[in-house]
BAVEXDO-923165 format. One record per residue (C-alpha): residue in one letter; y, z, x. Coordinates in steps of 0.001 Angstrom, whole numbers, padded with zeros to 6 digits. Last residue first. Layout:
BEGIN
r:c2:c3:c1
A:Y:Z:X
...
% end
This chain:
BEGIN
r:c2:c3:c1
L:014595:035147:-044512
D:013162:033472:-047618
E:014250:029860:-047231
L:011817:027739:-049264
L:010080:024817:-047541
L:008725:022117:-049863
L:006575:020120:-047445
Y:005457:016651:-048487
L:002342:015377:-046722
T:000557:012097:-046261
K:-002642:013470:-044788
S:-004315:013328:-041370
N:-007333:015574:-040856
T:-006895:014877:-037131
N:-010576:015162:-036175
G:-011814:011597:-035781
Y:-010428:011352:-032258
S:-008777:014644:-031282
M:-009536:014474:-027546
F:-009185:010651:-027580
D:-005457:010952:-028240
T:-004152:007570:-029376
E:-005649:007427:-032877
T:-004490:004493:-034987
K:-002861:006029:-038057
N:-004989:005811:-041199
V:-002918:008498:-042957
I:000357:009476:-041276
F:000985:013215:-041456
D:-000861:014447:-038390
K:-001945:017957:-037438
I:-003394:019205:-040704
S:-005078:022512:-040082
S:-008335:024338:-040631
I:-009551:027879:-041249
I:-012750:028405:-043243
T:-014398:031661:-044315
P:-011248:033588:-045136
S:-011297:037311:-044250
N:-011330:039615:-047257
K:-011368:043100:-045718
E:-008738:042810:-042969
S:-006991:039916:-044679
R:-003313:039928:-043802
N:-003896:040970:-040173
R:-006632:038352:-039666
I:-004446:035576:-041078
G:-001565:036668:-038829
S:-003917:036655:-035804
I:-004900:033081:-036691
G:-001304:031918:-036999
D:-000194:033649:-033800
R:-003035:031864:-031944
S:-002047:028618:-033683
D:001434:028723:-032153
K:004988:029987:-032686
V:004797:031043:-036321
I:006587:029756:-039424
Q:005411:031581:-042563
S:008738:033408:-043014
T:010333:029999:-043718
K:008341:029756:-046937
A:005697:027251:-047987
Y:004871:024864:-050846
V:002653:022033:-049643
I:002372:018714:-051481
F:-000580:016710:-050177
N:-001529:013048:-050581
N:-004755:011866:-048911
P:-006921:013582:-051538
L:-009340:016399:-050584
D:-012839:015983:-049126
K:-011511:015487:-045561
L:-009687:018818:-045792
K:-012958:020641:-046461
K:-013450:022237:-049863
D:-014899:025721:-050523
K:-011610:027179:-051792
L:-008785:025124:-050205
Q:-005988:027688:-050447
R:-007855:030931:-049751
S:-010451:028917:-047803
S:-007847:028595:-045074
F:-004902:026378:-044257
M:-002751:025800:-041166
I:000107:023288:-041038
S:000979:021397:-037856
G:004355:020881:-036164
D:002924:021275:-032638
N:004765:024284:-031187
A:006057:025474:-034555
I:002806:026106:-036451
L:003394:026558:-040201
C:001286:029244:-041826
E:-001434:030116:-044336
C:-000692:027293:-046769
Y:000236:026950:-050442
T:-001160:024061:-052425
M:-000546:020840:-054297
F:-003073:017984:-054112
P:-001782:014537:-055041
L:-003780:012314:-057414
S:-005614:009083:-056466
P:-008575:010954:-054937
I:-009383:012953:-058127
I:-010609:016459:-057313
K:-010741:018523:-060538
S:-008373:021514:-060678
T:-006012:019694:-063016
K:-002316:019469:-063736
A:000109:017640:-066035
S:003740:018049:-065129
K:006292:019656:-067447
I:008446:021311:-064758
K:007360:024752:-066019
T:003741:023628:-066353
L:003748:022567:-062681
L:005162:025977:-061717
E:002431:027664:-063766
R:-000197:025563:-061946
L:001396:026671:-058688
E:000985:030313:-059681
E:-002654:029697:-060751
N:-003685:028080:-057448
F:-006414:025427:-057344
S:-004010:022516:-057746
I:-004422:018810:-058492
V:-001325:017061:-059841
N:-000755:014637:-062744
N:002171:012346:-063511
W:002507:010937:-060002
Q:004915:008006:-059951
N:005592:008500:-056223
E:009360:008947:-056606
E:008881:010792:-059905
L:006486:013364:-058396
V:008673:013870:-055310
Q:011834:014216:-057455
I:010201:016765:-059777
L:009105:018771:-056726
N:012613:018619:-055282
R:014139:019924:-058517
E:011560:022739:-058805
V:011970:023818:-055187
E:015758:023664:-055653
D:015534:026049:-058591
L:013583:028448:-056327
E:016418:028760:-053815
S:017469:027448:-050381
C:015023:024540:-050420
Y:014415:022278:-047417
L:012398:019142:-048150
F:010386:017756:-045225
K:008248:014637:-045260
G:005783:014733:-042374
G:005473:011742:-040049
K:004508:013435:-036774
H:008146:013484:-035604
I:009061:015172:-038910
F:006687:018067:-038221
K:007703:018369:-034545
K:011439:018590:-035371
V:010870:020888:-038366
F:008689:023267:-036322
L:011172:023355:-033437
E:014063:024090:-035795
D:012060:026947:-037342
I:011217:028477:-033936
S:014806:028235:-032725
L:015529:025387:-030335
E:016609:026032:-026722
D:013020:025894:-025428
E:012644:022463:-027055
G:015464:021061:-024928
E:013883:022575:-021813
Q:010548:020932:-022701
K:012178:017516:-023162
K:014135:017870:-019916
Q:010917:018810:-018050
I:009039:015814:-019480
E:011857:013454:-018430
E:012081:015048:-014961
K:008319:014568:-014498
Q:008624:010901:-015546
S:011579:010428:-013150
T:009574:011922:-010270
K:006525:009746:-011004
V:008715:006595:-011142
I:010468:007510:-007849
N:007095:008219:-006189
K:005759:004789:-007248
F:008962:003194:-005952
F:008518:004721:-002468
K:004779:004015:-002310
N:005361:000371:-003272
F:008244:000129:-000787
F:006154:001532:002088
S:003383:-000970:001436
M:000000:000000:000000
% end
């Protein structure tokens, strides 16, 4: 290899390292909720911030109208009441063409993913649920990383520990996989997040 090739190769490596370092430093300056939102949107998630409950209802109506969804799957009684309040039909039967509405365990800031357990999904696996998700969460559910998320689940459920914990890490369905380490295991869903400010 010639001197110039070595020289330019080192320059490229140095600039790539500087680019990664700048990106990480920029993320270090963000608050945990800002970091989550940035990562979530970057992965293709649709984010709707709500400062009060009325806004959750208005945004939910808008999402349903925008997608022409007149029926919603939900396993949770409180969410079914919310759907009744906004005059939407609801079911607990899995129908692939309908959206699935649920709560979640936590929102993971460092990678923008959303963690679920059997409390939300019952005995279903993510792959068995529809491609369209509507998640209703609160800002107090944002945690730094999956380790914090899992320890939070354990703390909340000392006696009734959930049997399954899984997460959605990508919000573009049928995206060509670029990371071979997570090939076939992304649980990608088109996802709307209704995030209510509760702090």
